[in-house]
C-alpha positions in Angstrom: -3.3 -16.0 -25.9 -4.4 -12.6 -27.0 -4.0 -9.2 -25.5 -4.9 -5.8 -26.7 -2.9 -3.8 -29.2 -4.7 -0.6 -28.3 -2.5 2.4 -29.2 -3.7 3.5 -32.6 -7.4 3.4 -32.6 -8.1 7.1 -32.8 -5.3 8.1 -35.2 -7.5 7.8 -38.3 -9.9 10.4 -36.8 -7.1 12.9 -36.2 -5.5 12.5 -39.6 -8.8 12.9 -41.3 -9.2 16.3 -39.5 -5.7 17.2 -40.7 -6.6 16.3 -44.3 -3.8 13.9 -44.9 -5.6 10.6 -44.5 -3.4 7.6 -45.7 -4.8 4.2 -46.5 -4.7 2.2 -43.2 -4.5 -1.5 -42.5 -7.3 -2.2 -40.1 -9.1 0.6 -38.4 -6.6 3.1 -37.0 -3.7 0.8 -37.9 -4.1 -1.4 -34.8 -5.2 -5.0 -33.9 -6.9 -6.8 -31.0 -3.7 -8.8 -30.5 -0.3 -7.3 -29.5 2.0 -8.9 -31.9 5.1 -10.6 -30.4 3.5 -11.2 -27.1 4.2 -14.9 -26.9 7.7 -16.5 -26.5 9.1 -19.7 -25.0 6.9 -22.7 -24.1 3.9 -21.3 -26.1 2.9 -24.8 -27.3 3.4 -26.6 -24.0 0.2 -27.2 -22.0 1.1 -28.2 -18.4 -0.5 -30.9 -16.3 -4.1 -30.3 -14.9 -4.4 -27.5 -12.4 -4.7 -23.8 -12.1 -1.9 -21.4 -13.4 -1.4 -17.7 -13.2 0.5 -15.9 -15.9 1.4 -12.2 -16.3 2.3 -10.6 -19.6 3.9 -7.1 -19.5 5.0 -4.9 -22.4 6.3 -1.5 -23.2 5.7 -0.5 -26.9 7.1 2.7 -28.4 5.8 3.6 -31.8 7.5 6.6 -33.5 6.9 6.3 -37.2 3.9 5.9 -39.6 4.3 3.9 -42.9 2.1 4.0 -45.9 1.2 1.2 -48.3 4.6 1.5 -50.0 6.6 1.5 -46.8 7.4 5.2 -47.0 7.4 7.2 -43.8 4.5 9.6 -43.4 5.7 13.0 -42.4 3.6 13.5 -39.3 4.9 14.1 -35.8 4.0 10.8 -34.1 5.0 9.3 -30.7 2.8 6.7 -28.9 3.9 4.8 -25.8 1.8 1.9 -24.5 2.4 0.1 -21.2 0.4 -3.1 -20.6 0.1 -5.6 -17.7 -2.1 -8.5 -18.7 -2.9 -11.1 -16.0 -4.0 -14.4 -17.4 -5.8 -17.2 -15.5 -5.5 -20.7 -17.0 -7.4 -23.8 -15.9 -6.1 -27.1 -17.4 -8.8 -29.6 -16.7 -8.8 -33.4 -16.3 -11.1 -33.7 -19.4 -9.9 -35.3 -22.5 -11.4 -34.2 -25.8 -10.3 -35.5 -29.2 -7.3 -37.0 -27.3 -6.2 -33.6 -26.2 -6.2 -32.0 -22.7 -8.9 -29.4 -22.4 -8.0 -26.0 -21.0 -9.7 -22.6 -20.4 -8.3 -19.2 -19.9 -9.1 -15.5 -19.6 -7.1 -12.3 -19.9 -8.0 -8.8 -18.9 -5.2 -6.3 -19.6 -4.5 -3.1 -17.7 -3.4 -0.4 -20.1 -1.6 3.0 -19.9 -1.4 5.1 -23.1 0.6 8.3 -23.7 0.2 9.7 -27.2 1.6 12.8 -29.0 0.4 13.1 -32.5 0.7 16.2 -34.8 0.7 18.6 -31.8 -2.2 16.8 -30.0 -1.7 14.8 -26.8 -3.7 12.4 -24.8 -3.2 10.0 -21.9 -5.5 7.2 -20.9 -5.4 4.4 -18.2 -7.7 1.6 -17.5 -9.0 -1.9 -18.5 -8.6 -3.1 -22.0 -10.7 -5.7 -23.9 -11.4 -9.0 -22.2 -10.2 -12.2 -23.9 -11.6 -15.6 -23.1 -10.7 -18.9 -24.8 -10.2 -22.6 -24.7 -7.6 -25.0 -26.1 -6.6 -28.6 -26.5 -3.0 -29.6 -25.6 -1.0 -32.6 -27.0 2.4 -34.1 -26.1 3.3 -36.5 -29.0 6.9 -36.9 -27.6 9.2 -35.7 -24.8 10.4 -32.8 -27.0 7.4 -31.9 -29.2 4.3 -30.3 -27.8 1.4 -28.5 -29.5 -2.0 -27.0 -28.9 -5.1 -25.8 -30.8 -7.1 -22.9 -29.4 -9.9 -20.4 -30.0 -9.9 -17.0 -28.5 -12.8 -14.4 -28.4 -12.1 -10.8 -27.7 -15.0 -8.8 -26.3 -15.1 -4.9 -26.6 -15.0 -4.2 -22.8 -12.3 -1.5 -22.9 -13.3 2.2 -22.9 -13.8 3.7 -26.3 -14.9 7.1 -27.6 -14.9 7.8 -31.3 -13.4 11.2 -30.9 -10.5 10.1 -28.8 -7.0 10.3 -30.1 -6.3 6.8 -28.7 -8.5 4.3 -27.0 -8.2 1.5 -24.4 -10.5 -0.8 -26.4 -11.2 -1.6 -30.1 -15.0 -1.4 -29.9 -15.6 -4.6 -31.9 -15.6 -8.3 -31.4 -12.8 -10.6 -32.7 -12.6 -14.4 -33.1 -9.2 -15.9 -33.4 -8.3 -19.6 -34.0 -4.8 -20.5 -33.0 -2.2 -23.2 -33.3 0.9 -23.3 -31.0 4.0 -25.6 -31.3 7.0 -26.0 -29.1 10.2 -28.0 -29.6 11.8 -28.2 -26.1 15.0 -29.9 -24.9 17.2 -29.3 -21.9 20.3 -28.7 -24.0 20.4 -27.6 -27.7 18.0 -26.0 -30.1 14.6 -24.9 -28.9 11.8 -23.5 -31.1 8.4 -22.0 -30.5 5.7 -20.6 -32.7 2.1 -19.5 -32.3 0.1 -19.1 -35.6 -3.2 -17.1 -35.4 -5.9 -15.9 -37.7 -8.0 -13.0 -36.6 -11.5 -12.4 -37.8 -12.7 -8.9 -37.0 -16.4 -7.8 -36.6 -17.8 -4.4 -37.3 -17.2 -1.3 -35.1 -20.8 -0.2 -34.7 -19.8 3.4 -33.9 -17.9 3.9 -37.1 -19.5 1.3 -39.4 -16.0 0.1 -40.1 -14.9 -3.5 -40.4 -11.2 -4.2 -40.3 -9.8 -6.9 -42.6 -8.8 -10.4 -41.5 -5.3 -10.9 -40.1 -2.8 -13.7 -40.2 0.1 -13.4 -37.7 2.6 -15.5 -35.9 4.8 -15.1 -32.8 8.0 -17.0 -32.8 11.1 -17.8 -30.8 14.3 -19.6 -31.6 17.0 -20.3 -29.0 19.7 -22.5 -27.6 19.1 -24.2 -24.2 22.1 -24.2 -21.9 21.2 -27.3 -19.8 20.5 -25.2 -16.7 17.0 -23.8 -17.3 18.2 -20.9 -19.4 17.6 -20.4 -23.1 19.0 -17.6 -25.2 18.1 -16.7 -28.8 15.8 -14.5 -30.9 12.1 -13.8 -31.1 9.5 -11.6 -32.7 6.5 -11.8 -35.0 5.3 -12.0 -38.6 2.1 -10.2 -39.7 0.1 -10.1 -42.9 -3.4 -8.7 -43.4 -5.3 -11.0 -45.8 -8.4 -9.1 -46.7 -9.1 -5.4 -47.2 -11.0 -3.2 -44.8 -14.6 -2.2 -45.4 -16.5 1.0 -44.4 -20.2 1.4 -45.1 -20.0 -1.8 -47.2 -17.3 -0.1 -49.4 -14.0 -2.0 -49.8 -10.9 0.1 -49.0 -8.5 -1.1 -51.6 -4.7 -1.2 -50.9 -5.5 -1.2 -47.2 -3.7 -4.4 -46.2 -0.9 -4.1 -43.7 2.1 -6.2 -43.0 5.2 -6.2 -40.7 7.7 -8.4 -39.1 9.9 -8.0 -36.0 13.0 -9.6 -34.5 15.2 -9.1 -31.5 17.1 -10.9 -28.7 15.2 -13.2 -26.3 16.1 -14.9 -23.1 14.1 -17.3 -20.9 14.4 -19.4 -17.7 12.2 -22.2 -16.5 12.4 -25.0 -13.8 10.6 -28.3 -13.3 8.0 -26.8 -10.9 6.4 -24.9 -13.8 7.9 -21.5 -13.1 8.8 -19.6 -16.3 10.0 -16.1 -17.2 11.0 -14.8 -20.6 12.1 -11.3 -21.8 12.6 -10.1 -25.3 13.2 -6.9 -27.2 11.9 -6.6 -30.8 12.2 -4.1 -33.6 9.7 -3.7 -36.4 10.7 -4.0 -40.1 9.0 -4.1 -43.4 6.0 -2.1 -42.1 3.2 -1.2 -44.5 0.0 0.8 -43.6 0.9 0.7 -39.9 2.9 2.3 -37.2 6.5 1.2 -36.7 8.5 1.0 -33.4 10.0 -1.4 -30.9 8.9 -3.2 -27.8 9.9 -5.0 -24.7 7.8 -8.1 -23.9 7.9 -10.1 -20.6 6.1 -13.3 -19.8 5.8 -14.8 -16.3 4.2 -18.1 -15.4 3.6 -19.1 -11.8 2.0 -22.5 -10.9 -0.5 -22.5 -8.0 
């Protein structure tokens, strides 16, 4: 699953105007995916049927880091609140011995930015994500899925905005998700993704490709509850390009970790909550976030 990481898209424009442009990782230092969104049961595809999920997050970014990890001395405070409904249809169709599923996500976004004395607020729809996947259950405890997500630039975008609700370019993202689940004892989840970004036609800028992973590690208490840690790992693999010129030293990286707790029952209900703090940030903004995932079977 993907959802929009929308808060930094206009920062590059502002910093250019101020004459202190650093080397950014991806345009404006943001991504089409909000890192750390996924948590427990990410690799488990349920039985055929329709399912409704809601992802909610509050991200607070308060520092900018350059390519060496040093803080950029610029007043910076961005808050992003996102509610992202996700509709999932797990079909009866088998393909390559896997269960075929389809999904769509359309996030609702609220942004509040204060950067170098400038302020902006925006609310509205973000970028639409559609995708499909194949789910497998090789054992009672091990579950995995392969997927492909496409992000369409449906969110509002203006080049001169300080921040934007959409990225204004297409993204294709293959994914692999794996879950190790048991009623009591160690549980583990990961979702590995590789994002391929297309060009922003308004700025002629193409952000580099991105490798990232959401993870969770916890201990199940034999009553539906699991407690542990979760977060993400992020590494940009190729440099950005603008007007066919490679922007060297523009690769970003980061990782995050924090406490996580989840609850599920046999009917398919699931709720997970985690708080994560960014570390090791390069060419991006740094902050912390609260991530909530809710799954409700129809």
